[in-house]
N, C-alpha and C positions, 0 to 999 in steps of 0.2 A: 756051824752055824755057833758060832760062842756063848759061854754061858752067859755075860754080860747080854749081849742080845737075845738069848732066852728068855731071862727077866723078864726084857721090856718089849718083847712077845705078849709074854703073859698078859704086864703089867696093861700093855695096849688093849688085850680081850678083853680084861676086866675093866678097863676104861670104857670102852667101846658099850661094855653093857650096865652104865649108868655106876662103876663103885666108885665114891669121891676117895677113898687111899690111895687108887691104881693110879685115879689122875696129878692128884697131889706126886706120889712118887714119879711120873712122868715129868712135870712142871719140875721137878729137887731136880730129877735127871740132867735135863736138857739145860735151863735156866743161864746155869754159864756161861755157854757155848754158843747159843742165841743170844742172849744180853753182849756178850764179844762181838760176835759178827755185826750186830746191830752196828753199836759204837762204834766200829773199827769205820764203817758206812758213813755215817755222821758226825762222826767226833763232837758228841753231848751228851752228856750222861744223862739227862734229863730227857730229852726224847730219844734216847735208849732206850730208860727205864717203860717211858710210855710207847714206845714203839716192840715193844721185848710184850708189855703186858698183853696189847693188843693181838698179836700173834696167839698167842697160848689160848687167850680169850678165844681164838676165831679157830684156834683147835678142837676145844673143849666143845664147840658149836657142831663141827667136823664130824667129829667121831664116828655120828652114823654111815659115814661112808665109807669106809676105811674099808674094805676089801679083806686085805689081808694080813692082821695086826705083826706079824711076821718082817713087815717091809715097813714097820710104821717109822723106823728112822730117816727111812728117804723122804716119806709120805708128806 
């Protein structure tokens, strides 16, 4: 597991425990790539922003169901 993956796993573990700083770190790390993926499909900046926000809100609501923080990236 790469160093970056270890850090993401640690943040995911802490985020699952409710640590807001870890949640913010995960959002910071994945925001650009998620936004790009969504924008590529929608071709609307405003809609991509809205959907990206929805994706992260759903992620925060679902963290309790994350079984293995080391698998956060594909989850």
